[in-house]
C-alpha atoms as a printed R data frame, in Angstrom:
    type eleno elety resid chain resno      x       y      z
1   ATOM     1    CA   UNK     A     1 35.099  -9.154  0.094
2   ATOM     2    CA   UNK     A     2 38.644  -8.639  1.156
3   ATOM     3    CA   UNK     A     3 39.396  -8.123  4.968
4   ATOM     4    CA   UNK     A     4 42.398  -6.312  6.788
5   ATOM     5    CA   UNK     A     5 43.515  -5.517 10.328
6   ATOM     6    CA   UNK     A     6 44.092  -2.194 11.623
7   ATOM     7    CA   UNK     A     7 45.880  -1.387 14.572
8   ATOM     8    CA   UNK     A     8 44.770   2.360 15.870
9   ATOM     9    CA   UNK     A     9 47.989   2.714 17.539
10  ATOM    10    CA   UNK     A    10 48.295   3.689 21.651
11  ATOM    11    CA   UNK     A    11 49.579   7.069 20.299
12  ATOM    12    CA   UNK     A    12 46.411   7.821 18.613
13  ATOM    13    CA   UNK     A    13 44.254   6.020 20.545
14  ATOM    14    CA   UNK     A    14 45.602   8.128 23.391
15  ATOM    15    CA   UNK     A    15 44.672  11.731 21.707
16  ATOM    16    CA   UNK     A    16 41.125  10.398 21.194
17  ATOM    17    CA   UNK     A    17 41.744  10.316 17.091
18  ATOM    18    CA   UNK     A    18 40.064   6.999 16.807
19  ATOM    19    CA   UNK     A    19 36.732   8.871 16.013
20  ATOM    20    CA   UNK     A    20 38.387  10.318 13.562
21  ATOM    21    CA   UNK     A    21 39.933   7.663 11.802
22  ATOM    22    CA   UNK     A    22 36.985   5.489 12.136
23  ATOM    23    CA   UNK     A    23 35.106   8.111  9.826
24  ATOM    24    CA   UNK     A    24 37.921   8.004  6.996
25  ATOM    25    CA   UNK     A    25 37.814   4.364  7.053
26  ATOM    26    CA   UNK     A    26 33.903   4.531  7.077
27  ATOM    27    CA   UNK     A    27 33.564   7.333  4.425
28  ATOM    28    CA   UNK     A    28 36.005   5.253  2.059
29  ATOM    29    CA   UNK     A    29 33.668   2.709  1.837
30  ATOM    30    CA   UNK     A    30 34.921   0.127  4.133
31  ATOM    31    CA   UNK     A    31 32.945  -1.740  6.720
32  ATOM    32    CA   UNK     A    32 34.348  -2.625 10.392
33  ATOM    33    CA   UNK     A    33 33.240  -5.774 11.144
34  ATOM    34    CA   UNK     A    34 35.299  -6.262 14.034
35  ATOM    35    CA   UNK     A    35 36.615  -3.487 17.113
36  ATOM    36    CA   UNK     A    36 37.803  -3.778 20.309
37  ATOM    37    CA   UNK     A    37 39.969  -1.845 22.498
38  ATOM    38    CA   UNK     A    38 43.131  -3.715 24.224
39  ATOM    39    CA   UNK     A    39 46.062  -3.578 25.478
40  ATOM    40    CA   UNK     A    40 48.884  -5.836 23.745
41  ATOM    41    CA   UNK     A    41 50.905  -7.885 25.799
42  ATOM    42    CA   UNK     A    42 54.539  -8.385 25.024
43  ATOM    43    CA   UNK     A    43 53.601 -12.096 24.485
44  ATOM    44    CA   UNK     A    44 50.759 -10.695 21.652
45  ATOM    45    CA   UNK     A    45 53.529  -8.574 20.182
46  ATOM    46    CA   UNK     A    46 55.745 -11.579 19.724
47  ATOM    47    CA   UNK     A    47 53.252 -13.312 17.954
48  ATOM    48    CA   UNK     A    48 52.552 -10.139 15.732
49  ATOM    49    CA   UNK     A    49 55.425  -9.096 14.795
50  ATOM    50    CA   UNK     A    50 57.458 -12.219 15.010
51  ATOM    51    CA   UNK     A    51 59.491 -11.064 11.594
52  ATOM    52    CA   UNK     A    52 60.664  -7.777 13.884
53  ATOM    53    CA   UNK     A    53 61.895  -9.864 16.415
54  ATOM    54    CA   UNK     A    54 66.039  -9.611 16.642
55  ATOM    55    CA   UNK     A    55 65.992  -6.248 14.823
56  ATOM    56    CA   UNK     A    56 67.313  -3.359 16.135
57  ATOM    57    CA   UNK     A    57 63.847  -1.449 16.756
58  ATOM    58    CA   UNK     A    58 62.049  -4.141 18.065
59  ATOM    59    CA   UNK     A    59 62.461  -3.699 21.744
60  ATOM    60    CA   UNK     A    60 61.376   0.275 21.158
61  ATOM    61    CA   UNK     A    61 58.687  -0.881 19.171
62  ATOM    62    CA   UNK     A    62 56.949  -3.266 21.973
63  ATOM    63    CA   UNK     A    63 57.385  -0.838 24.700
64  ATOM    64    CA   UNK     A    64 55.300   1.363 23.292
65  ATOM    65    CA   UNK     A    65 52.754  -0.943 21.679
66  ATOM    66    CA   UNK     A    66 52.811  -2.367 25.017
67  ATOM    67    CA   UNK     A    67 52.637   1.458 26.579
68  ATOM    68    CA   UNK     A    68 48.326   1.853 26.784
69  ATOM    69    CA   UNK     A    69 45.651   0.702 24.801
70  ATOM    70    CA   UNK     A    70 45.006   0.534 21.377
71  ATOM    71    CA   UNK     A    71 41.509  -0.018 19.305
72  ATOM    72    CA   UNK     A    72 42.188  -3.234 16.797
73  ATOM    73    CA   UNK     A    73 39.699  -3.536 13.904
74  ATOM    74    CA   UNK     A    74 38.733  -5.417 11.219
75  ATOM    75    CA   UNK     A    75 37.826  -3.857  7.759
76  ATOM    76    CA   UNK     A    76 36.133  -5.329  5.132
77  ATOM    77    CA   UNK     A    77 35.719  -4.283  1.419
78  ATOM    78    CA   UNK     A    78 36.525  -4.338 -2.252
79  ATOM    79    CA   UNK     A    79 40.728  -4.350 -2.421
80  ATOM    80    CA   UNK     A    80 40.899  -3.177  1.306
81  ATOM    81    CA   UNK     A    81 44.207  -3.977  2.183
82  ATOM    82    CA   UNK     A    82 45.681  -1.956 -0.950
83  ATOM    83    CA   UNK     A    83 43.432   0.653 -0.111
84  ATOM    84    CA   UNK     A    84 43.715   1.408  3.594
85  ATOM    85    CA   UNK     A    85 46.931   1.197  3.409
86  ATOM    86    CA   UNK     A    86 47.081   4.069  0.944
87  ATOM    87    CA   UNK     A    87 44.543   5.461  2.987
88  ATOM    88    CA   UNK     A    88 47.218   5.464  6.094
89  ATOM    89    CA   UNK     A    89 49.873   6.578  3.764
90  ATOM    90    CA   UNK     A    90 54.026   6.287  4.322
91  ATOM    91    CA   UNK     A    91 54.862   4.658  7.754
92  ATOM    92    CA   UNK     A    92 57.473   8.075  8.421
93  ATOM    93    CA   UNK     A    93 54.973  10.771  8.723
94  ATOM    94    CA   UNK     A    94 57.069  13.155  7.241
95  ATOM    95    CA   UNK     A    95 56.991  11.235  3.686
96  ATOM    96    CA   UNK     A    96 53.381  10.759  3.984
97  ATOM    97    CA   UNK     A    97 50.722  12.183  1.678
98  ATOM    98    CA   UNK     A    98 48.452  15.543  2.920
99  ATOM    99    CA   UNK     A    99 45.723  14.022  4.238
100 ATOM   100    CA   UNK     A   100 46.722  10.513  4.720
101 ATOM   101    CA   UNK     A   101 45.945   9.091  8.507
102 ATOM   102    CA   UNK     A   102 49.909   9.228  9.289
103 ATOM   103    CA   UNK     A   103 50.076  13.083  8.089
104 ATOM   104    CA   UNK     A   104 47.227  13.854 10.256
105 ATOM   105    CA   UNK     A   105 48.061  12.013 13.455
106 ATOM   106    CA   UNK     A   106 51.155  10.733 13.711
107 ATOM   107    CA   UNK     A   107 54.421  11.547 15.349
108 ATOM   108    CA   UNK     A   108 56.960   9.757 14.045
109 ATOM   109    CA   UNK     A   109 57.667   6.626 11.797
110 ATOM   110    CA   UNK     A   110 57.280   4.897 15.534
111 ATOM   111    CA   UNK     A   111 54.664   6.424 16.635
112 ATOM   112    CA   UNK     A   112 52.596   6.310 13.477
113 ATOM   113    CA   UNK     A   113 49.273   6.180 14.075
114 ATOM   114    CA   UNK     A   114 47.858   2.668 12.528
115 ATOM   115    CA   UNK     A   115 49.360  -0.214 11.378
116 ATOM   116    CA   UNK     A   116 47.497  -2.504  8.722
117 ATOM   117    CA   UNK     A   117 48.070  -5.733  6.952
118 ATOM   118    CA   UNK     A   118 49.939  -5.438  4.524
119 ATOM   119    CA   UNK     A   119 49.300  -8.283  1.916
120 ATOM   120    CA   UNK     A   120 46.334 -11.402  2.114
121 ATOM   121    CA   UNK     A   121 48.840 -13.304  3.489
122 ATOM   122    CA   UNK     A   122 49.438 -11.065  6.443
123 ATOM   123    CA   UNK     A   123 45.878 -10.128  7.004
124 ATOM   124    CA   UNK     A   124 45.184 -13.983  6.955
125 ATOM   125    CA   UNK     A   125 47.917 -14.455  9.667
126 ATOM   126    CA   UNK     A   126 47.236 -11.098 11.858
127 ATOM   127    CA   UNK     A   127 43.657 -11.368 12.103
128 ATOM   128    CA   UNK     A   128 43.157 -14.323 13.794
129 ATOM   129    CA   UNK     A   129 45.668 -13.399 16.849
130 ATOM   130    CA   UNK     A   130 43.624 -10.352 17.742
131 ATOM   131    CA   UNK     A   131 39.993 -11.796 16.624
132 ATOM   132    CA   UNK     A   132 38.333 -15.421 17.002
133 ATOM   133    CA   UNK     A   133 35.917 -16.076 14.142
134 ATOM   134    CA   UNK     A   134 32.905 -15.426 16.591
135 ATOM   135    CA   UNK     A   135 34.010 -11.617 16.895
136 ATOM   136    CA   UNK     A   136 33.878 -11.339 13.121
137 ATOM   137    CA   UNK     A   137 30.792 -10.180 11.919
138 ATOM   138    CA   UNK     A   138 30.400  -9.948  8.304
């Protein structure tokens, strides 16, 4: 069974959309195998967003992601990486398809409600940043 990291970002978490977002994932047939509420630190953001360090948007991204609590999840299921990204919708909510999480809950390209791993390689790198093996129940 494939796994992916999902972050319900500070904007969606702070506006109490976590339950609705979890319901969308569960109704799509995915199993929540790990979950925690946490506040991202700058060091954790640097690990998670390492490929973006030095880009013009990086400081604003880190400021946003460390500004308030978020919910980190590991979802499991068949083809979960691709399907979750489809459910999440385009990064820019203005371009997201109707019914996607970002169309429903995101404000803009930065405050875009959720993050999900974009490949098996990313998933394998990202999950251990947020969860130890003992915290994942599959």
